[in-house]
N, CA, C and O of each residue as an XYZ file, in Angstrom:
496
protein
N       0.847     -1.175      0.000
C       0.000      0.000      0.000
C       0.894      1.240      0.000
O       1.818      1.357      0.805
N       0.605      2.148     -0.905
C       1.410      3.367     -1.005
C       0.876      4.443     -0.063
O      -0.285      4.417      0.346
N       1.739      5.375      0.266
C       1.332      6.499      1.112
C       0.961      7.663      0.204
O       1.814      8.220     -0.488
N      -0.300      8.021      0.211
C      -0.789      9.127     -0.603
C      -0.696     10.411      0.208
O      -1.182     10.464      1.338
N      -0.077     11.448     -0.354
C       0.020     12.719      0.372
C      -1.365     13.322      0.655
O      -2.276     13.213     -0.165
N      -1.507     13.954      1.813
C      -2.758     14.628      2.187
C      -3.150     15.638      1.115
O      -4.338     15.848      0.869
N      -2.175     16.259      0.482
C      -2.431     17.242     -0.584
C      -3.300     16.636     -1.690
O      -4.193     17.303     -2.213
N      -3.037     15.367     -2.048
C      -3.849     14.717     -3.080
C      -5.294     14.561     -2.621
O      -6.217     14.817     -3.394
N      -5.501     14.144     -1.377
C      -6.863     14.022     -0.856
C      -7.578     15.376     -0.898
O      -8.738     15.458     -1.301
N      -6.886     16.424     -0.483
C      -7.478     17.767     -0.501
C      -7.846     18.195     -1.919
O      -8.908     18.776     -2.140
N      -6.968     17.907     -2.879
C      -7.234     18.281     -4.273
C      -8.408     17.493     -4.840
O      -9.202     18.037     -5.607
N      -8.529     16.226     -4.477
C      -9.659     15.406     -4.931
C     -10.963     15.973     -4.375
O     -11.939     16.109     -5.113
N     -10.993     16.300     -3.100
C     -12.192     16.888     -2.486
C     -12.544     18.210     -3.169
O     -13.721     18.487     -3.401
N     -11.551     19.019     -3.490
C     -11.788     20.299     -4.168
C     -12.453     20.083     -5.516
O     -13.394     20.796     -5.864
N     -11.975     19.105     -6.279
C     -12.558     18.813     -7.596
C     -14.005     18.351     -7.445
O     -14.884     18.840     -8.154
N     -14.258     17.427     -6.541
C     -15.618     16.911     -6.367
C     -16.544     18.010     -5.839
O     -17.724     18.041     -6.186
N     -16.028     18.895     -5.018
C     -16.847     20.019     -4.544
C     -17.248     20.958     -5.678
O     -18.305     21.583     -5.600
N     -16.437     21.076     -6.726
C     -16.847     21.874     -7.896
C     -18.108     21.274     -8.511
O     -19.027     21.998     -8.892
N     -18.143     19.956     -8.603
C     -19.322     19.251     -9.109
C     -20.541     19.589     -8.240
O     -21.588     19.977     -8.759
N     -20.402     19.443     -6.940
C     -21.516     19.686     -6.020
C     -21.927     21.159     -6.032
O     -23.116     21.467     -6.103
N     -20.965     22.060     -5.963
C     -21.274     23.498     -5.975
C     -22.004     23.900     -7.252
O     -22.929     24.711     -7.213
N     -21.589     23.332     -8.383
C     -22.249     23.623     -9.649
C     -23.670     23.098     -9.694
O     -24.552     23.745    -10.258
N     -23.907     21.912     -9.097
C     -25.274     21.390     -9.027
C     -26.156     22.311     -8.187
O     -27.291     22.607     -8.562
N     -25.635     22.757     -7.063
C     -26.414     23.631     -6.177
C     -26.755     24.949     -6.870
O     -27.887     25.424     -6.781
N     -25.790     25.532     -7.552
C     -26.018     26.825     -8.220
C     -26.700     26.675     -9.577
O     -27.230     27.645    -10.119
N     -26.687     25.456    -10.127
C     -27.224     25.241    -11.469
C     -26.285     25.722    -12.555
O     -26.705     25.901    -13.699
N     -25.024     25.934    -12.221
C     -24.029     26.474    -13.154
C     -23.167     25.349    -13.719
O     -22.215     24.899    -13.081
N     -23.515     24.903    -14.921
C     -22.769     23.779    -15.492
C     -21.331     24.151    -15.836
O     -20.491     23.260    -15.960
N     -21.022     25.427    -15.994
C     -19.634     25.827    -16.258
C     -18.748     25.511    -15.049
O     -17.575     25.175    -15.211
N     -19.302     25.618    -13.849
C     -18.565     25.237    -12.638
C     -18.358     23.722    -12.629
O     -17.260     23.245    -12.345
N     -19.409     22.973    -12.938
C     -19.317     21.510    -12.961
C     -18.318     21.052    -14.021
O     -17.561     20.109    -13.791
N     -18.310     21.705    -15.165
C     -17.389     21.322    -16.246
C     -15.931     21.403    -15.818
O     -15.090     20.689    -16.363
N     -15.618     22.260    -14.851
C     -14.244     22.363    -14.357
C     -13.798     21.074    -13.662
O     -12.600     20.812    -13.553
N     -14.753     20.274    -13.195
C     -14.433     19.042    -12.469
C     -14.238     17.843    -13.388
O     -13.613     16.858    -12.996
N     -14.772     17.917    -14.617
C     -14.798     16.759    -15.511
C     -13.869     16.932    -16.709
O     -13.721     18.027    -17.252
N     -13.252     15.834    -17.102
C     -12.503     15.807    -18.355
C     -13.499     16.007    -19.494
O     -14.645     15.569    -19.394
N     -13.082     16.655    -20.560
C     -13.998     16.950    -21.675
C     -14.553     15.677    -22.319
O     -15.629     15.710    -22.916
N     -13.838     14.563    -22.208
C     -14.289     13.296    -22.783
C     -14.800     12.325    -21.722
O     -14.853     11.118    -21.960
N     -15.175     12.842    -20.557
C     -15.668     11.991    -19.469
C     -16.927     11.246    -19.904
O     -17.625     11.653    -20.833
N     -17.196     10.148    -19.207
C     -18.396      9.357    -19.474
C     -19.282      9.320    -18.238
O     -18.836      9.566    -17.117
N     -20.565      9.002    -18.478
C     -21.540      8.915    -17.396
C     -22.518      7.793    -17.719
O     -23.045      7.721    -18.829
N     -22.758      6.923    -16.750
C     -23.693      5.815    -16.932
C     -24.551      5.656    -15.692
O     -24.089      5.880    -14.573
N     -25.817      5.264    -15.896
C     -26.718      4.990    -14.787
C     -28.156      4.940    -15.270
O     -28.417      4.859    -16.471
N     -29.083      4.988    -14.330
C     -30.514      4.952    -14.616
C     -31.186      6.162    -13.982
O     -30.823      6.588    -12.886
N     -32.184      6.714    -14.697
C     -33.024      7.741    -14.081
C     -34.475      7.486    -14.448
O     -34.762      6.668    -15.322
N     -35.386      8.177    -13.791
C     -36.812      7.905    -13.976
C     -37.341      8.397    -15.314
O     -38.350      7.884    -15.797
N     -36.693      9.369    -15.919
C     -37.164      9.921    -17.186
C     -36.717      9.084    -18.374
O     -37.529      8.714    -19.221
N     -35.427      8.789    -18.434
C     -34.849      8.148    -19.612
C     -34.535      6.672    -19.426
O     -34.169      6.009    -20.396
N     -34.663      6.133    -18.229
C     -34.230      4.765    -17.973
C     -32.710      4.718    -18.008
O     -32.042      5.527    -17.365
N     -32.162      3.759    -18.770
C     -30.704      3.654    -18.876
C     -30.160      4.866    -19.614
O     -30.657      5.246    -20.675
N     -29.139      5.459    -19.036
C     -28.505      6.628    -19.632
C     -27.016      6.356    -19.663
O     -26.411      6.076    -18.628
N     -26.427      6.436    -20.831
C     -25.004      6.156    -20.899
C     -24.317      6.886    -22.020
O     -24.920      7.234    -23.036
N     -23.036      7.108    -21.807
C     -22.217      7.711    -22.837
C     -21.539      8.973    -22.368
O     -20.953      9.028    -21.287
N     -21.631      9.970    -23.190
C     -20.919     11.228    -22.983
C     -21.397     11.973    -21.738
O     -22.558     11.872    -21.342
N     -20.484     12.716    -21.137
C     -20.830     13.578    -20.008
C     -21.785     14.694    -20.444
O     -22.362     15.384    -19.604
N     -21.948     14.868    -21.755
C     -22.932     15.835    -22.260
C     -24.323     15.547    -21.705
O     -25.145     16.456    -21.589
N     -24.593     14.285    -21.361
C     -25.878     13.946    -20.739
C     -26.072     14.689    -19.420
O     -27.195     15.059    -19.076
N     -24.995     14.909    -18.688
C     -25.091     15.670    -17.439
C     -25.418     17.128    -17.726
O     -26.211     17.740    -17.011
N     -24.809     17.687    -18.771
C     -25.088     19.096    -19.112
C     -26.555     19.240    -19.511
O     -27.205     20.218    -19.140
N     -27.083     18.263    -20.271
C     -28.498     18.294    -20.655
C     -29.402     18.228    -19.419
O     -30.387     18.960    -19.320
N     -29.053     17.343    -18.478
C     -29.818     17.227    -17.232
C     -29.825     18.557    -16.487
O     -30.868     19.002    -16.008
N     -28.668     19.180    -16.393
C     -28.572     20.449    -15.664
C     -29.371     21.550    -16.343
O     -29.972     22.385    -15.667
N     -29.386     21.561    -17.677
C     -30.182     22.556    -18.402
C     -31.659     22.422    -18.060
O     -32.357     23.424    -17.899
N     -32.138     21.182    -17.949
C     -33.546     20.937    -17.645
C     -33.864     21.169    -16.168
O     -34.920     21.706    -15.832
N     -32.951     20.766    -15.293
C     -33.235     20.746    -13.854
C     -33.089     22.101    -13.179
O     -33.866     22.436    -12.285
N     -32.113     22.874    -13.593
C     -31.842     24.128    -12.897
C     -31.120     23.888    -11.581
O     -30.605     22.795    -11.346
N     -31.075     24.904    -10.715
C     -30.339     24.792     -9.453
C     -30.959     23.769     -8.497
O     -32.172     23.561     -8.486
N     -30.105     23.144     -7.706
C     -30.540     22.212     -6.656
C     -30.242     22.872     -5.311
O     -29.357     22.439     -4.572
N     -30.988     23.914     -5.013
C     -30.684     24.779     -3.861
C     -30.737     24.064     -2.518
O     -30.100     24.508     -1.563
N     -31.483     22.969     -2.424
C     -31.606     22.241     -1.156
C     -30.783     20.958     -1.130
O     -30.996     20.097     -0.276
N     -29.853     20.829     -2.055
C     -29.034     19.620     -2.164
C     -28.165     19.431     -0.926
O     -27.521     20.367     -0.453
N     -28.159     18.220     -0.419
C     -27.257     17.806      0.659
C     -26.304     16.778      0.062
O     -26.695     15.983     -0.793
N     -25.058     16.796      0.514
C     -24.076     15.893     -0.086
C     -23.089     15.370      0.941
O     -22.883     15.954      2.005
N     -22.496     14.260      0.582
C     -21.411     13.667      1.366
C     -20.415     13.088      0.379
O     -20.798     12.432     -0.589
N     -19.133     13.333      0.627
C     -18.055     12.824     -0.217
C     -17.247     11.820      0.592
O     -16.805     12.119      1.701
N     -17.057     10.626      0.031
C     -16.193      9.615      0.638
C     -15.135      9.214     -0.383
O     -15.459      8.678     -1.442
N     -13.880      9.473     -0.063
C     -12.797      8.995     -0.925
C     -12.588      7.527     -0.580
O     -12.196      7.194      0.539
N     -12.852      6.653     -1.546
C     -12.767      5.220     -1.302
C     -11.343      4.703     -1.412
O     -10.929      3.841     -0.637
N     -10.592      5.228     -2.377
C      -9.213      4.780     -2.550
C      -8.468      5.751     -3.446
O      -9.044      6.370     -4.339
N      -7.180      5.869     -3.188
C      -6.273      6.647     -4.030
C      -5.013      5.810     -4.198
O      -4.412      5.381     -3.213
N      -4.619      5.583     -5.424
C      -3.388      4.858     -5.736
C      -2.661      5.613     -6.834
O      -3.088      5.605     -7.989
N      -1.580      6.254     -6.480
C      -0.791      6.964     -7.486
C      -1.591      8.043     -8.178
O      -1.906      9.076     -7.585
N      -1.921      7.798     -9.447
C      -2.621      8.798    -10.262
C      -4.104      8.484    -10.474
O      -4.745      9.089    -11.333
N      -4.655      7.542     -9.696
C      -6.079      7.211     -9.830
C      -6.766      7.283     -8.472
O      -6.155      7.050     -7.429
N      -8.057      7.613     -8.514
C      -8.836      7.694     -7.275
C     -10.282      7.302     -7.551
O     -10.794      7.482     -8.656
N     -10.923      6.765     -6.528
C     -12.332      6.397     -6.589
C     -13.064      7.095     -5.445
O     -12.647      7.021     -4.289
N     -14.163      7.774     -5.784
C     -14.898      8.589     -4.813
C     -16.386      8.262     -4.891
O     -16.948      8.143     -5.980
N     -17.018      8.118     -3.726
C     -18.477      7.975     -3.659
C     -19.049      9.327     -3.243
O     -18.567      9.957     -2.303
N     -20.092      9.763     -3.965
C     -20.772     11.014     -3.639
C     -22.243     10.683     -3.386
O     -22.944     10.208     -4.279
N     -22.697     10.936     -2.175
C     -24.104     10.742     -1.828
C     -24.801     12.091     -1.944
O     -24.356     13.087     -1.374
N     -25.901     12.107     -2.693
C     -26.641     13.346     -2.946
C     -28.095     13.153     -2.540
O     -28.731     12.178     -2.941
N     -28.616     14.069     -1.754
C     -30.020     14.037     -1.348
C     -30.699     15.332     -1.754
O     -30.167     16.425     -1.558
N     -31.901     15.183     -2.330
C     -32.760     16.327     -2.638
C     -32.186     17.201     -3.751
O     -31.911     18.385     -3.555
N     -32.010     16.587     -4.930
C     -31.538     17.358     -6.085
C     -32.634     18.318     -6.550
O     -33.613     18.527     -5.835
N     -32.482     18.893     -7.721
C     -33.451     19.879     -8.219
C     -34.855     19.293     -8.354
O     -35.840     20.030     -8.331
N     -34.951     17.958     -8.497
C     -36.243     17.284     -8.600
C     -36.660     16.636     -7.281
O     -37.684     15.957     -7.221
N     -35.871     16.843     -6.224
C     -36.171     16.236     -4.933
C     -35.726     14.789     -4.828
O     -36.115     14.089     -3.893
N     -34.918     14.330     -5.771
C     -34.472     12.937     -5.792
C     -33.095     12.793     -5.143
O     -32.366     13.768     -4.962
N     -32.762     11.547     -4.800
C     -31.475     11.246     -4.173
C     -30.703     10.251     -5.028
O     -31.277      9.327     -5.604
N     -29.403     10.456     -5.098
C     -28.514      9.641     -5.923
C     -27.286      9.221     -5.133
O     -26.904      9.858     -4.151
N     -26.685      8.141     -5.583
C     -25.316      7.812     -5.204
C     -24.507      7.780     -6.486
O     -24.868      7.098     -7.445
N     -23.413      8.520     -6.495
C     -22.487      8.546     -7.631
C     -21.194      7.858     -7.223
O     -20.785      7.912     -6.063
N     -20.564      7.219     -8.181
C     -19.187      6.766     -8.037
C     -18.388      7.466     -9.125
O     -18.651      7.286    -10.314
N     -17.419      8.259     -8.714
C     -16.582      9.012     -9.648
C     -15.189      8.401     -9.668
O     -14.612      8.086     -8.627
N     -14.666      8.243    -10.874
C     -13.284      7.803    -11.045
C     -12.489      9.020    -11.497
O     -12.855      9.696    -12.459
N     -11.408      9.285    -10.796
C     -10.570     10.445    -11.102
C      -9.196      9.996    -11.555
O      -8.714      8.925    -11.187
N      -8.584     10.835    -12.358
C      -7.236     10.614    -12.868
C      -6.434     11.882    -12.626
O      -6.927     12.988    -12.846
N      -5.200     11.720    -12.175
C      -4.312     12.872    -12.027
C      -3.598     13.037    -13.364
O      -2.668     12.297    -13.685
N      -4.049     14.016    -14.130
C      -3.592     14.244    -15.494
C      -2.816     15.551    -15.531
O      -3.342     16.604    -15.170
N      -1.579     15.481    -15.961
C      -0.712     16.671    -15.997
C      -0.678     17.380    -14.639
O      -0.672     18.609    -14.568
N      -0.655     16.582    -13.561
C      -0.547     17.131    -12.215
C      -1.842     17.614    -11.596
O      -1.833     18.117    -10.472
N      -2.974     17.473    -12.312
C      -4.272     17.954    -11.822
C      -5.267     16.798    -11.762
O      -5.353     16.004    -12.699
N      -6.012     16.701    -10.672
C      -7.065     15.695    -10.548
C      -8.285     16.126    -11.354
O      -8.675     17.294    -11.338
N      -8.884     15.158    -12.061
C     -10.067     15.441    -12.872
C     -10.934     14.183    -12.919
O     -10.420     13.065    -12.927
N     -12.253     14.380    -12.950
C     -13.180     13.242    -13.027
C     -13.226     12.762    -14.473
O     -13.448     13.545    -15.396
N     -13.010     11.447    -14.652
C     -13.059     10.893    -16.005
C     -14.289     10.021    -16.237
O     -14.662      9.762    -17.380
N     -14.926      9.563    -15.137
C     -16.160      8.801    -15.312
C     -17.054      8.942    -14.086
O     -16.594      9.131    -12.961
N     -18.345      8.841    -14.356
C     -19.364      8.949    -13.305
C     -20.364      7.827    -13.517
O     -20.935      7.693    -14.599
N     -20.575      7.021    -12.486
C     -21.666      6.048    -12.449
C     -22.658      6.558    -11.419
O     -22.259      7.059    -10.368
N     -23.950      6.435    -11.712
C     -24.923      6.926    -10.737
C     -26.068      5.951    -10.549
O     -26.429      5.200    -11.455
N     -26.631      5.981     -9.347
C     -27.807      5.193     -8.994
C     -28.843      6.140     -8.407
O     -28.571      6.854     -7.442
N     -30.030      6.140     -8.996
C     -31.149      6.929     -8.476
C     -31.875      6.088     -7.434
O     -32.326      4.982     -7.732
N     -31.988      6.602     -6.222
C     -32.702      5.887     -5.160
C     -34.198      6.117     -5.319
O     -34.645      7.228     -5.604
N     -34.963      5.045     -5.130
C     -36.420      5.172     -5.287
C     -37.072      5.667     -4.024
O     -38.292      5.831     -3.982
């Protein structure tokens, strides 16, 4: 097991907080700062059923949903190894009043942490 510097954990939390802050404000430009331009997103939602592919699906969702002013969140860093990290994000009361669990995979690219994939589960 390698020793990951605290700085990496702090940087990972900062990136994931951009995602959460952007959801709360409804500002997808803030959220885009957290994701690689070619990131992917997969999961299920009540409107579309299975949703998969480009992170553009998240931008479309945000355009429709607007701000999630009452969103509550929790970030758990599950593991960090070198240049990769896995994070669980629990979200309650999004713009539609729904709750999700996300699993984000991050990569340290050119010295910066960035989300490269998002899996999500909508809780019923």
